[in-house]
C-alpha positions as CSV (number, residue, x, y, z in Angstrom):
1,M,-19.7,9.0,6.6
2,L,-17.9,5.3,6.7
3,Y,-14.9,6.6,4.6
4,G,-14.1,9.2,6.8
5,F,-14.1,6.9,10.1
6,L,-12.0,4.3,9.2
7,L,-9.8,6.9,7.3
8,F,-9.7,8.3,11.0
9,V,-9.4,4.6,12.9
10,F,-7.1,3.8,10.1
11,I,-4.7,7.4,11.5
12,L,-5.4,5.7,14.7
13,L,-4.3,2.2,14.3
14,V,-0.9,4.4,12.1
15,I,0.0,5.9,15.2
16,F,-0.5,3.0,17.6
17,M,1.8,0.9,15.7
18,I,4.6,3.3,15.5
19,F,4.7,3.8,19.6
20,V,4.5,-0.8,19.7
21,I,7.2,-1.1,17.7
22,L,9.2,1.5,19.3
23,I,8.4,0.0,22.6
24,Q,10.0,-3.5,21.9
25,Q,13.6,-4.2,22.5
26,P,16.2,-4.4,19.7
27,R,17.1,-7.7,18.8
28,S,20.2,-7.4,18.3
29,A,23.2,-4.6,19.4
30,G,23.2,-2.9,16.0
31,L,25.5,-3.7,13.3
32,G,27.3,-6.3,16.4
33,S,25.6,-9.4,14.7
34,F,26.0,-8.1,11.0
35,L,30.5,-7.0,11.9
36,G,31.1,-10.7,13.9
37,G,28.9,-10.6,16.9
38,T,28.5,-13.5,19.1
39,E,24.9,-14.1,17.5
40,T,24.4,-14.6,13.1
41,V,22.2,-13.0,11.4
42,F,19.3,-15.9,11.5
43,G,20.1,-16.9,14.7
44,A,18.0,-18.5,17.4
45,K,14.7,-16.3,18.1
46,G,14.1,-16.6,21.5
47,T,10.7,-15.9,23.1
48,V,7.8,-14.8,21.4
49,T,6.3,-11.3,24.1
50,F,3.7,-9.1,24.0
51,F,4.9,-6.5,21.8
52,T,6.1,-8.9,19.0
53,K,2.6,-10.7,18.7
54,L,0.7,-7.2,19.3
55,T,2.8,-6.0,16.4
56,A,1.9,-8.7,14.2
57,G,-1.6,-8.7,15.3
58,V,-1.6,-4.6,15.0
59,G,0.3,-5.1,11.0
60,A,-2.6,-7.8,10.1
61,A,-5.3,-4.7,11.1
62,F,-2.9,-2.1,9.0
63,M,-3.1,-4.2,5.5
64,I,-7.2,-5.6,6.0
65,L,-7.8,-1.9,6.7
66,S,-5.8,-0.2,4.0
67,F,-7.0,-2.2,1.7
68,I,-10.9,-2.1,2.8
69,L,-10.1,1.9,2.1
70,S,-8.7,1.1,-1.0
71,M,-11.8,-0.7,-2.5
72,L,-14.4,2.2,-0.6
73,N,-12.3,4.3,-2.9
74,R,-12.0,3.2,-6.1
75,P,-13.3,4.8,-9.2
76,A,-17.0,3.4,-9.8
77,T,-15.8,3.2,-13.8
78,Y,-12.2,2.8,-15.6
79,G,-12.6,4.5,-18.6
80,S,-9.5,6.2,-20.7
81,A,-9.0,10.0,-20.6
82,I,-9.2,9.2,-24.7
83,E,-12.8,7.9,-24.3
84,E,-13.6,10.9,-21.3
85,A,-12.1,13.3,-23.6
86,I,-14.9,12.2,-26.5
87,K,-17.2,12.2,-24.8
88,K,-17.2,15.9,-23.2
89,G,-16.5,16.4,-27.1
90,N,-12.9,17.9,-26.9
91,I,-11.3,15.5,-29.1
92,M,-12.9,15.7,-32.9
93,K,-14.1,12.0,-34.1
94,Q,-12.6,11.5,-36.9
95,L,-13.5,9.0,-40.2
96,P,-11.4,6.8,-41.1
97,V,-8.6,7.9,-43.9
98,Q,-8.7,5.5,-47.3
99,P,-5.7,4.6,-48.1
100,Q,-4.0,6.4,-51.8
101,Q,-3.7,4.7,-54.8
102,P,-0.8,4.5,-56.1
103,K,-0.1,6.6,-59.4
104,K,0.3,3.5,-62.7
């Protein structure tokens, strides 16, 4: 119940994050700054806008919620596939083989 609700909120958050990122103004004119535009590649950032702060908040919520969902969805025990097969009886348990003595 809780996992399903959190997953629904996570999907809404992802869709909202996509829209917030697409609404933002581009920082430069695409490849113009890369090919010798007036701005440097690591140029001065302008003022921090509302959408920049909103993107940071939504990104932080995305990371926290994805961590919570991964912790809720993890298996209760961590066993290997071989251990599980032995428990089910699919693999025969063999006694250790005695090494052969060299012939003299």
